[in-house]
N, C-alpha and C positions, 0 to 999 in steps of 0.2 A: 838090126832097130833100134834108137835111140830115142826115149821120148822126154822131155823136160816139162812139167805140171806146175804152176801156182794156182794156188786157191783163197780168192780173196777173204776180207774178212766176215760177212755173211755165210762163207762155207766153213767158218771156222768158230762160229756163234756158241754153240753149246758143245754136248757131247755127242747128240744124235748128228749134230750137221760132221761131226769125228765119224762119226760110225757111217753115214756118206761117202763120206772123203776117203777113207781107208776100201771100202767095197771097190770107189774108182780106180783108184792106183791098182790094187790086187786084181782087177779085172785083166789087166794088158801086162804080160810080163815086161815088155818094151818102154813099160813107164818105171824109170830109175831115178830120176831126179825130182826132188820136191821142194816148190819156194810155197812156205806160207807170212798171210797177213796176218795183224794182230786181229782175238776177236774181236768182232764187230755185232751190230744189234741182234735181238732175238727176237727182236717185233716191234712195229713202231715207234714207241714212245722209249726204250731203250736205249743205252749208252755204248757209244763204240769204246772200246777198250783203252783204243792212242788219244780219243776226245778226256777220258778220266784221266789220264798219265798229263796231260798236257793241262790239264785241271788242278792236280797236283804242284805242277812245276810253277803255274799261278799262285798258290797261294804258299810254297816256299819262298818264292821271290819277294812277297810283301809281308811275311812272315805271319799268313795265318795258318792256322791249324789245318792239315790234312786231313785227320785220320778218318773222319768219315767218309771219305773221297778213295784211300787207300785201303779202307775195310774193304769196300765193295770191290774193288781190282783185285784183291786178295779170294775174296770169296769166290767168285766168277770163277778164277784158276783151278780152285779146291776142287768145287762143285762137280767142273770139267773132270779132272783126275778121278775123284772118286765115283761120281759114275762110271768111269772107264774101267775101273778098278786099277787102275797104274798105280805104281811104288815111290813115283819120282818126289824127290822128298820136297817139295814148296815153298815148304814153312821155313826152312834154313833158306832158300833165295829169298823170301821174304824178308825174315829178319834182316838178312844181310844188304837188301839193297834199302831198308829202314836206315838202317844205320850212314849209309851212305848220302841218302837223303840227307838228314838230320847234320852232318859233317859237309858235304858240298859236293853238289851231282850237277853236270851241263844237262841243260833242258833234249840235247840231242841224245842223251844216255840217256835219259831217264825214260822221253816217251820209245825210243826202241826193244826197252824191255817188253812190249806187249809182243812184237812178233818173235824177239829170245826164248819167253816164255811160253807160247802158242806154239812154237817148232818145236822145244823139247819137249812138251806132252805129245804133239805129233808121230814123233821119233819115237818115242818108247813105247807108242800105242802102234806105230807100224815094224815096232823092232828091227830099228833101220839106225844108223850111227846118225847122230845129231852134230852139224857141221856151222857153228859158229860162223855168222858175214864178216866178222871180224877178221877172221882167217884168209877169208879168200876176195873180199870187196873193198877195192883200195884204192884211195883219192891221191891226188897230187896235194902241190901245195896250195896249187891254183883253185882248191873246192871241186875240179873234174874227175869223172873217173878215169883212172889208170889203168886203159884197156890192154894193155902188155902185162903186166903185172897181176892183173886180175884175170885176165886168160892163161898166165901160165900157174897160176894158184888154184886154178878150178881144173885142168887140166890135170895137175899133180893131184888132187883132191880124188880125183874120178879114177887114177890108177891105183890109189889105195885103196877106195871105200866104191864099188860099181854102184850103192845104191846108199842114198843120201838126202837129210831133209835140211834143207836154208831156211833161216829166218829172212823175209823179205825187209825194202825200205832202208838199209844200210851199210854201213861198210866203214871203215879206220884211216883216220888224216894216217900222215908220214910220221909224227909224234904220238902215234896210241890212239889218240882222242875218237871217240866214237862220233861219224858224220850223216845225219839222214840226208833222205833224198826230197824230195816234197812230195807232200800228201797223195797216197797213190802210188808209190815209188817200190812197193812192192814187185807191180809189171818191169818193171825196169832191173830190177836184181834177176827174174824171170828170163828174160832177155840177153842179159851177159850169160845167164848161164847155159841157154840154147846156144848161142852162139860160141860161147870159149867150146865146147863139146863138140861141136859140129854136127847138134841135134836134126833128127831127122822130121820133128814136129817139136813145136812147141805148144800147150795147149793152156789154154788162160780162162779157169772155169771160174767161174760166179755161180752166186746160187739165188739172182736177183735179174728181174727183165731187162 
């Protein structure tokens, strides 16, 4: 029995939500592949991390400082890490991301970092391998998913590591550029993984009605 799970942004919003996800995953040994969205809202007036990353890009595009927004993003992730007592070196990751933002970064790559960072923390918390979606989700030159290549890459990954965490929402173009799906695209990543692995069940979890 193999189950592929996808958790939405509300399920990844803070450390307590991470704890819920871990209990869900560990409750069934058949749950072996986990896809996560970027951290979402903790309360009604909160911000989704993906929205903040889009806002950062808009600031960069028009030459406006995004320091305060970037600080909010950084603080959210570090807060989750510290509460869970993980040793993931987010400071180095954020410093590298900021340098890339100051040089040149595409909108797709910047907004994909929400899923990337959330998955890094979830993989560390589960003590499972982290698999970058850029390694297994491939687009063709027409911007559509290359299903054959993606299927092969996901299957090959499963042969190497029977349990792993993948960021949702993005993949790569043939030239290596990050490309995102439309909003809510982590559902697509989960479906691609479930189909590629002939999963018995694809569980799509959410923490909202």
